C-alpha positions as YAML, in Angstrom:
chain: A
units: angstrom
residues:
- id: 1
  name: UNK
  ca: [43.60, 14.15, -3.55]
- id: 2
  name: UNK
  ca: [39.57, 13.44, -3.89]
- id: 3
  name: UNK
  ca: [40.06, 10.74, -6.44]
- id: 4
  name: UNK
  ca: [40.81, 7.33, -4.89]
- id: 5
  name: UNK
  ca: [41.42, 6.12, -1.57]
- id: 6
  name: UNK
  ca: [42.89, 2.68, -1.69]
- id: 7
  name: UNK
  ca: [41.50, 2.16, -5.11]
- id: 8
  name: UNK
  ca: [38.13, 2.97, -4.46]
- id: 9
  name: UNK
  ca: [36.53, 6.17, -5.25]
- id: 10
  name: UNK
  ca: [36.58, 8.48, -2.91]
- id: 11
  name: UNK
  ca: [33.12, 10.29, -3.69]
- id: 12
  name: UNK
  ca: [31.44, 6.72, -3.12]
- id: 13
  name: UNK
  ca: [32.79, 7.00, 0.37]
- id: 14
  name: UNK
  ca: [31.92, 10.43, 1.27]
- id: 15
  name: UNK
  ca: [28.34, 10.82, -0.15]
- id: 16
  name: UNK
  ca: [27.19, 8.49, 3.22]
- id: 17
  name: UNK
  ca: [28.61, 11.40, 5.18]
- id: 18
  name: UNK
  ca: [26.73, 13.87, 3.40]
- id: 19
  name: UNK
  ca: [23.32, 12.09, 3.13]
- id: 20
  name: UNK
  ca: [23.75, 11.15, 6.64]
- id: 21
  name: UNK
  ca: [25.06, 14.44, 8.27]
- id: 22
  name: UNK
  ca: [23.31, 17.29, 6.47]
- id: 23
  name: UNK
  ca: [19.38, 16.42, 6.78]
- id: 24
  name: UNK
  ca: [20.66, 15.24, 10.72]
- id: 25
  name: UNK
  ca: [22.19, 18.26, 10.99]
- id: 26
  name: UNK
  ca: [19.03, 20.09, 10.01]
- id: 27
  name: UNK
  ca: [17.09, 18.46, 12.26]
- id: 28
  name: UNK
  ca: [19.08, 18.56, 15.56]
- id: 29
  name: UNK
  ca: [19.69, 22.47, 14.83]
- id: 30
  name: UNK
  ca: [15.88, 23.24, 14.46]
- id: 31
  name: UNK
  ca: [15.49, 21.21, 17.71]
- id: 32
  name: UNK
  ca: [18.47, 22.83, 19.68]
- id: 33
  name: UNK
  ca: [16.61, 26.33, 18.69]
- id: 34
  name: UNK
  ca: [13.48, 25.10, 19.55]
- id: 35
  name: UNK
  ca: [14.39, 23.22, 22.96]
- id: 36
  name: UNK
  ca: [15.39, 25.85, 25.39]
- id: 37
  name: UNK
  ca: [17.41, 23.56, 27.83]
- id: 38
  name: UNK
  ca: [19.35, 21.67, 24.97]
- id: 39
  name: UNK
  ca: [20.04, 25.89, 23.49]
- id: 40
  name: UNK
  ca: [23.39, 25.70, 25.39]
- id: 41
  name: UNK
  ca: [24.58, 22.67, 22.85]
- id: 42
  name: UNK
  ca: [23.98, 24.53, 19.68]
- id: 43
  name: UNK
  ca: [27.75, 25.21, 19.52]
- id: 44
  name: UNK
  ca: [28.24, 21.19, 18.98]
- id: 45
  name: UNK
  ca: [25.22, 22.41, 15.90]
- id: 46
  name: UNK
  ca: [27.20, 24.59, 14.65]
- id: 47
  name: UNK
  ca: [30.20, 22.45, 14.61]
- id: 48
  name: UNK
  ca: [28.24, 19.92, 12.85]
- id: 49
  name: UNK
  ca: [26.90, 21.52, 10.49]
- id: 50
  name: UNK
  ca: [30.51, 22.77, 9.37]
- id: 51
  name: UNK
  ca: [31.52, 18.92, 8.70]
- id: 52
  name: UNK
  ca: [28.57, 18.28, 7.28]
- id: 53
  name: UNK
  ca: [29.61, 21.62, 4.47]
- id: 54
  name: UNK
  ca: [32.80, 20.02, 4.73]
- id: 55
  name: UNK
  ca: [31.61, 16.77, 4.00]
- id: 56
  name: UNK
  ca: [29.71, 18.15, 0.74]
- id: 57
  name: UNK
  ca: [33.19, 19.75, -0.59]
- id: 58
  name: UNK
  ca: [34.29, 17.04, -0.22]
- id: 59
  name: UNK
  ca: [31.42, 14.79, -2.20]
- id: 60
  name: UNK
  ca: [31.53, 17.93, -5.00]
- id: 61
  name: UNK
  ca: [35.33, 17.26, -5.60]
- id: 62
  name: UNK
  ca: [35.44, 13.93, -5.68]
- id: 63
  name: UNK
  ca: [32.17, 13.42, -7.59]
- id: 64
  name: UNK
  ca: [33.82, 15.59, -10.56]
- id: 65
  name: UNK
  ca: [37.23, 13.43, -9.95]
- id: 66
  name: UNK
  ca: [35.19, 10.21, -10.84]
- id: 67
  name: UNK
  ca: [33.13, 11.83, -13.41]
- id: 68
  name: UNK
  ca: [36.11, 12.37, -15.09]
- id: 69
  name: UNK
  ca: [37.59, 9.05, -14.64]
- id: 70
  name: UNK
  ca: [34.26, 7.19, -15.92]
- id: 71
  name: UNK
  ca: [33.65, 9.41, -18.81]
- id: 72
  name: UNK
  ca: [34.89, 8.64, -22.45]
- id: 73
  name: UNK
  ca: [35.97, 11.85, -24.75]
- id: 74
  name: UNK
  ca: [33.65, 12.92, -26.95]
- id: 75
  name: UNK
  ca: [30.61, 11.04, -25.12]
- id: 76
  name: UNK
  ca: [28.15, 12.68, -22.28]
- id: 77
  name: UNK
  ca: [29.41, 12.76, -19.19]
- id: 78
  name: UNK
  ca: [28.60, 9.76, -16.77]
- id: 79
  name: UNK
  ca: [25.37, 10.98, -14.35]
- id: 80
  name: UNK
  ca: [25.52, 14.77, -15.96]
- id: 81
  name: UNK
  ca: [22.02, 15.23, -14.82]
- id: 82
  name: UNK
  ca: [23.58, 14.39, -11.22]
- id: 83
  name: UNK
  ca: [26.40, 16.53, -11.28]
- id: 84
  name: UNK
  ca: [24.13, 19.08, -12.75]
- id: 85
  name: UNK
  ca: [21.62, 19.34, -9.62]
- id: 86
  name: UNK
  ca: [24.76, 17.92, -7.16]
- id: 87
  name: UNK
  ca: [27.11, 21.26, -7.56]
- id: 88
  name: UNK
  ca: [24.07, 23.32, -5.52]
- id: 89
  name: UNK
  ca: [24.57, 20.85, -2.40]
- id: 90
  name: UNK
  ca: [27.17, 23.06, -1.15]
- id: 91
  name: UNK
  ca: [25.11, 26.12, -0.95]
- id: 92
  name: UNK
  ca: [22.42, 24.38, 1.00]
- id: 93
  name: UNK
  ca: [25.21, 22.98, 3.55]
- id: 94
  name: UNK
  ca: [26.91, 26.77, 3.61]
- id: 95
  name: UNK
  ca: [23.81, 27.90, 4.36]
- id: 96
  name: UNK
  ca: [22.97, 25.94, 7.01]
- id: 97
  name: UNK
  ca: [26.48, 26.45, 8.38]
- id: 98
  name: UNK
  ca: [25.77, 30.03, 8.36]
- id: 99
  name: UNK
  ca: [22.36, 29.86, 9.73]
- id: 100
  name: UNK
  ca: [23.70, 27.83, 12.86]
- id: 101
  name: UNK
  ca: [26.17, 30.37, 13.70]
- id: 102
  name: UNK
  ca: [23.89, 33.19, 13.48]
- id: 103
  name: UNK
  ca: [21.49, 31.59, 15.20]
- id: 104
  name: UNK
  ca: [24.05, 30.61, 17.94]
- id: 105
  name: UNK
  ca: [25.03, 34.47, 18.01]
- id: 106
  name: UNK
  ca: [21.54, 35.89, 18.28]
- id: 107
  name: UNK
  ca: [19.92, 32.99, 21.05]
- id: 108
  name: UNK
  ca: [23.75, 33.27, 23.50]
- id: 109
  name: UNK
  ca: [21.84, 35.64, 25.45]
- id: 110
  name: UNK
  ca: [18.85, 34.54, 25.10]
- id: 111
  name: UNK
  ca: [19.31, 32.43, 28.42]
- id: 112
  name: UNK
  ca: [20.44, 35.45, 30.33]
- id: 113
  name: UNK
  ca: [16.70, 36.96, 29.55]
- id: 114
  name: UNK
  ca: [14.51, 34.51, 28.60]
- id: 115
  name: UNK
  ca: [11.59, 37.31, 28.15]
- id: 116
  name: UNK
  ca: [13.78, 39.28, 26.15]
- id: 117
  name: UNK
  ca: [14.57, 38.91, 22.37]
- id: 118
  name: UNK
  ca: [11.33, 37.05, 21.62]
- id: 119
  name: UNK
  ca: [11.39, 38.12, 17.75]
- id: 120
  name: UNK
  ca: [14.95, 36.91, 17.61]
- id: 121
  name: UNK
  ca: [13.91, 33.45, 18.97]
- id: 122
  name: UNK
  ca: [10.75, 33.80, 16.53]
- id: 123
  name: UNK
  ca: [13.62, 34.78, 13.23]
- id: 124
  name: UNK
  ca: [16.23, 31.68, 14.28]
- id: 125
  name: UNK
  ca: [13.30, 29.35, 14.08]
- id: 126
  name: UNK
  ca: [12.16, 30.11, 10.83]
- id: 127
  name: UNK
  ca: [15.70, 30.38, 9.39]
- id: 128
  name: UNK
  ca: [16.25, 26.93, 10.59]
- id: 129
  name: UNK
  ca: [13.33, 25.73, 9.83]
- id: 130
  name: UNK
  ca: [13.56, 26.93, 5.85]
- id: 131
  name: UNK
  ca: [17.07, 26.06, 5.42]
- id: 132
  name: UNK
  ca: [17.08, 23.12, 7.19]
- id: 133
  name: UNK
  ca: [14.16, 21.39, 4.83]
- id: 134
  name: UNK
  ca: [15.44, 23.34, 1.68]
- id: 135
  name: UNK
  ca: [18.36, 21.40, 2.65]
- id: 136
  name: UNK
  ca: [16.87, 18.04, 3.40]
- id: 137
  name: UNK
  ca: [14.80, 18.69, 0.05]
- id: 138
  name: UNK
  ca: [17.63, 19.02, -2.02]
- id: 139
  name: UNK
  ca: [20.04, 16.40, -0.61]
- id: 140
  name: UNK
  ca: [17.34, 13.85, -1.01]
- id: 141
  name: UNK
  ca: [17.22, 15.34, -4.77]
- id: 142
  name: UNK
  ca: [20.77, 14.83, -5.01]
- id: 143
  name: UNK
  ca: [20.85, 11.25, -3.54]
- id: 144
  name: UNK
  ca: [18.37, 10.24, -5.77]
- id: 145
  name: UNK
  ca: [19.28, 11.47, -8.73]
- id: 146
  name: UNK
  ca: [22.91, 9.85, -8.39]
- id: 147
  name: UNK
  ca: [21.12, 6.50, -6.94]
- id: 148
  name: UNK
  ca: [19.27, 6.56, -10.32]
- id: 149
  name: UNK
  ca: [22.36, 7.08, -12.16]
- id: 150
  name: UNK
  ca: [24.33, 4.36, -10.70]
- id: 151
  name: UNK
  ca: [21.85, 1.67, -9.95]
- id: 152
  name: UNK
  ca: [18.90, 1.93, -12.70]
- id: 153
  name: UNK
  ca: [20.18, 0.10, -15.71]
- id: 154
  name: UNK
  ca: [21.39, -2.85, -12.87]
- id: 155
  name: UNK
  ca: [18.23, -3.31, -11.14]
- id: 156
  name: UNK
  ca: [16.36, -2.68, -14.75]
- id: 157
  name: UNK
  ca: [17.85, -5.60, -15.79]
- id: 158
  name: UNK
  ca: [17.44, -7.88, -13.07]
- id: 159
  name: UNK
  ca: [13.71, -7.34, -13.75]
- id: 160
  name: UNK
  ca: [13.49, -9.22, -16.86]
...
């Protein structure tokens, strides 16, 4: 299921969804929490974060299939460093989904009583910022290591 689609590795297709969705949903979730007028749209951020987590899972599974397909028995696996750090990205994606869900549950009554629950709002902002920044940073780290694993030798050979 996570191996090939029309002869192309699934991983090469789904990583783009992760690289776009996970950081985008980090920013969108923070924006929805900070802007009171946008807060009622927070369920869309929860859904977007769920999709980002699903895409991250698909990228992880398809990456393992691709690594197994490209690795030779008795040799170090292809893109080993990338695989080692990429395995943790799912935890960032799940954390971002859970935080968006918790924040939505915390803030959904805030519109009814805007002068109450200031600690809930502050907690929500801190949580979404912390998890969002961590998810963006880890997504960058994973994507950078994957790009280097794929392109480093090809680019280096054209500079000579």
